[in-house]
C-alpha positions as CSV (number, residue, x, y, z in Angstrom):
1,M,34.5,-32.4,36.8
2,A,30.9,-32.0,37.9
3,G,29.5,-28.6,37.3
4,Q,32.0,-27.8,34.6
5,G,30.3,-29.6,31.7
6,V,29.0,-27.8,28.6
7,N,25.3,-27.6,28.2
8,P,24.5,-29.7,25.0
9,Q,21.5,-27.5,24.3
10,S,23.4,-24.2,24.5
11,G,24.4,-24.4,20.7
12,P,27.1,-22.3,19.1
13,R,27.8,-18.9,20.6
14,R,26.9,-15.9,18.5
15,E,29.0,-12.9,18.2
16,T,27.3,-9.7,19.3
17,G,28.1,-6.0,19.5
18,W,28.8,-3.3,17.0
19,A,31.8,-5.0,15.6
20,A,29.8,-8.1,14.7
21,T,27.1,-6.0,13.2
22,A,29.6,-4.0,11.1
23,M,31.2,-7.2,9.9
24,S,27.8,-8.6,9.0
25,W,26.8,-5.6,6.9
26,L,30.3,-5.5,5.3
27,G,29.7,-9.1,4.3
28,K,26.3,-8.2,2.8
29,L,27.8,-5.3,0.9
30,T,30.7,-7.4,-0.6
31,G,28.1,-10.1,-1.4
32,V,26.2,-7.6,-3.5
33,V,29.3,-6.6,-5.3
34,E,30.4,-10.2,-5.9
35,I,27.0,-11.2,-7.3
36,T,26.9,-8.0,-9.5
37,L,30.1,-9.3,-11.1
38,C,28.6,-12.8,-11.5
39,W,25.5,-11.2,-13.1
40,F,27.6,-9.4,-15.7
41,L,29.4,-12.7,-16.5
42,G,26.2,-14.7,-16.6
43,V,24.6,-12.2,-19.0
44,L,27.6,-12.3,-21.3
45,A,27.9,-16.1,-21.1
46,G,24.4,-16.3,-22.5
47,G,25.1,-13.9,-25.3
48,I,23.0,-11.2,-23.5
49,V,19.7,-12.3,-25.1
50,L,19.8,-15.8,-23.6
51,G,21.8,-14.8,-20.5
52,W,19.9,-12.0,-18.8
53,L,17.0,-13.9,-17.3
54,P,19.0,-17.0,-16.1
55,A,21.5,-14.5,-14.6
56,G,18.7,-12.7,-12.9
57,V,17.3,-15.9,-11.4
58,A,20.7,-17.0,-10.3
59,A,21.6,-13.7,-8.8
60,G,18.3,-13.4,-7.0
61,A,18.6,-16.9,-5.5
62,V,22.1,-16.2,-4.0
63,L,21.3,-12.6,-3.0
64,H,18.1,-13.6,-1.3
65,K,20.1,-15.6,1.2
66,L,21.8,-12.4,2.3
67,T,18.5,-11.3,3.9
68,G,18.3,-14.5,5.9
69,P,20.4,-16.1,8.7
70,E,22.4,-18.3,6.4
71,P,24.0,-16.4,3.5
72,S,25.9,-18.5,0.9
73,D,29.5,-19.2,1.8
74,R,30.3,-20.0,-1.9
75,P,28.4,-17.3,-3.9
76,F,30.3,-17.7,-7.2
77,A,29.9,-21.4,-7.4
78,E,26.3,-21.3,-6.3
79,F,25.5,-18.6,-8.8
80,F,26.8,-20.5,-11.8
81,E,25.1,-23.7,-10.5
82,V,21.8,-22.0,-10.5
83,W,22.5,-20.2,-13.8
84,R,23.2,-23.5,-15.6
85,A,20.2,-25.2,-14.0
86,N,17.9,-22.4,-15.2
87,L,19.4,-21.6,-18.6
88,G,16.9,-23.7,-20.5
89,R,13.7,-23.2,-18.4
90,A,14.2,-19.5,-17.9
91,N,14.5,-18.9,-21.6
92,A,11.7,-21.3,-22.5
93,V,9.4,-19.3,-20.1
94,G,10.8,-15.9,-20.5
95,W,11.3,-15.4,-24.2
96,P,8.1,-13.2,-24.5
97,A,9.8,-10.7,-22.0
98,T,12.9,-10.6,-24.2
99,L,10.8,-9.7,-27.2
100,A,8.7,-7.2,-25.3
101,F,11.8,-5.4,-23.9
102,G,13.2,-5.2,-27.3
103,V,10.0,-3.6,-28.7
104,L,9.7,-1.3,-25.7
105,A,13.3,-0.1,-26.1
106,A,12.7,0.7,-29.7
107,D,9.4,2.5,-28.9
108,L,11.0,4.6,-26.2
109,W,13.9,5.6,-28.4
110,I,11.6,6.7,-31.2
111,L,9.2,8.5,-28.9
112,S,12.0,10.3,-27.1
113,R,13.1,12.0,-30.3
114,G,10.3,14.5,-29.9
115,G,7.3,15.5,-32.0
116,P,3.6,16.4,-31.5
117,A,2.2,16.7,-27.9
118,W,0.3,13.5,-28.2
119,L,3.6,11.6,-28.5
120,T,4.5,12.8,-25.0
121,V,1.4,11.1,-23.7
122,L,2.3,8.0,-25.6
123,L,5.8,8.1,-24.1
124,V,4.4,8.3,-20.6
125,L,2.1,5.3,-21.2
126,T,5.0,3.3,-22.7
127,L,7.1,4.1,-19.6
128,V,4.3,2.8,-17.4
129,V,4.0,-0.4,-19.4
130,A,7.7,-0.8,-19.2
131,L,7.6,-0.3,-15.4
132,V,4.9,-2.9,-15.0
133,L,6.7,-5.4,-17.2
134,V,10.0,-5.0,-15.2
135,V,8.2,-5.7,-11.9
136,A,6.3,-8.6,-13.6
137,V,9.6,-10.1,-14.7
138,G,10.8,-9.7,-11.1
139,Y,7.9,-11.9,-10.0
140,L,8.6,-14.3,-12.8
141,A,12.2,-14.7,-11.8
142,S,11.2,-15.3,-8.2
143,L,8.7,-17.9,-9.3
144,L,11.5,-19.7,-11.3
145,M,13.5,-19.8,-8.1
146,L,10.9,-21.4,-5.9
147,P,10.4,-25.2,-5.7
148,A,6.6,-24.7,-5.4
149,A,6.4,-23.2,-8.9
150,R,8.9,-25.6,-10.6
151,R,6.1,-27.6,-12.2
152,M,3.8,-24.7,-13.1
153,P,3.2,-24.3,-16.8
154,A,4.6,-21.2,-18.5
155,A,1.1,-19.7,-19.1
156,R,0.3,-19.9,-15.4
157,L,3.6,-18.4,-14.4
158,W,3.1,-15.5,-16.7
159,R,-0.5,-14.9,-15.5
160,T,0.7,-14.8,-11.9
161,A,3.7,-12.5,-12.8
162,L,1.5,-10.0,-14.7
163,V,-1.2,-9.9,-12.1
164,M,0.9,-9.5,-9.0
165,P,2.2,-6.0,-9.6
166,I,-1.4,-4.8,-10.0
167,V,-2.9,-6.6,-7.0
168,S,0.1,-5.7,-4.9
169,P,0.3,-1.9,-5.3
170,A,2.1,-1.3,-2.0
171,A,5.0,-3.6,-3.0
172,T,5.2,-1.9,-6.4
173,V,5.3,1.5,-4.8
174,V,8.1,0.4,-2.4
175,W,10.0,-1.0,-5.4
176,V,9.7,2.3,-7.3
177,A,10.9,4.2,-4.3
178,C,13.9,2.0,-3.9
179,M,14.8,2.4,-7.5
180,A,14.4,6.2,-7.2
181,L,16.8,6.1,-4.2
182,L,19.3,4.1,-6.2
183,T,19.1,6.7,-9.1
184,V,19.9,9.5,-6.7
185,V,22.9,7.6,-5.2
186,V,24.2,6.8,-8.6
187,E,24.0,10.4,-9.7
188,I,26.1,11.3,-6.7
189,L,28.5,8.3,-6.8
190,P,28.6,6.9,-10.3
191,V,30.9,4.1,-9.2
192,V,28.0,2.6,-7.2
193,G,26.2,2.1,-10.5
194,V,29.1,-0.1,-11.8
195,L,29.8,-2.0,-8.6
196,C,26.4,-2.5,-7.0
197,A,23.5,-1.3,-9.0
198,P,22.5,-4.6,-10.7
199,G,22.9,-6.5,-7.5
200,Y,21.0,-4.0,-5.5
201,V,18.1,-4.0,-8.0
202,I,18.0,-7.8,-8.0
203,L,18.2,-8.0,-4.2
204,V,15.4,-5.5,-3.6
205,T,13.2,-7.0,-6.4
206,T,13.7,-10.6,-5.2
207,W,13.1,-9.7,-1.5
208,L,9.9,-7.9,-2.3
209,T,8.5,-10.3,-4.9
210,R,9.3,-13.5,-3.0
211,R,7.9,-12.1,0.2
212,R,4.7,-11.0,-1.6
213,L,4.3,-14.4,-3.3
214,H,4.7,-16.1,0.0
215,Q,2.2,-13.9,1.8
216,A,-0.4,-14.3,-1.0
217,G,0.0,-18.1,-0.8
218,V,0.9,-18.3,-4.5
219,A,4.2,-20.0,-4.0
220,P,5.4,-20.8,-0.4
221,D,9.0,-19.8,0.2
222,P,10.8,-22.3,2.5
223,E,13.8,-19.9,2.9
224,L,11.6,-17.1,4.0
225,E,9.7,-19.4,6.4
226,R,13.0,-20.5,8.0
227,S,14.1,-16.9,8.4
228,L,10.8,-16.0,10.1
229,Q,11.1,-19.0,12.4
230,Q,14.7,-17.9,13.2
231,M,13.6,-14.4,14.0
232,A,10.8,-15.7,16.3
233,A,13.3,-18.0,18.1
234,D,15.7,-15.1,18.7
């Protein structure tokens, strides 16, 4: 009947209200827990040494969608698809980080045993280097996720990853603040450390680094661009 037709441009109806918001956040929380489990499995599947970076790339790729309008509806399958696709390249590019983290861990263990006062200064410097390296690896993992960086040589990827934490101090400070908040929460609720901590760290790191790489024009992020367009349309 005339006047009772459906407007073809109206599109699907969106749920609104507090219940929809609560369900959305519950979905994001369970997504972080699911990908934390996937991350543990991915690390173990690669024998830890060969698994940690591909697992980080895969977890970041899936978790980053939680911050956009279209989260993954098959997180487990998508995680292991990305993990397999990046197993070779992530290790070919990221092996210096594996060695560096091993050396830094040994240094921190030795320096934490105590000794002369100058060892305390050296311990602080080592912690700063470790912090910069962790953030740099976050940028490296984000670069490995992005199509724009797929053909970049390893040397260029590493140059970009090492420079970005230094030229983006605000993002680095925000990251440190988020990690400090996580530390406080885990002290109060240790179960959060098991269920959510790796996923939370990867989610925050990926969101900050991909956003900064996109803003700097280093590696355009099509997912972030779509999210911004969606927000503008809404």
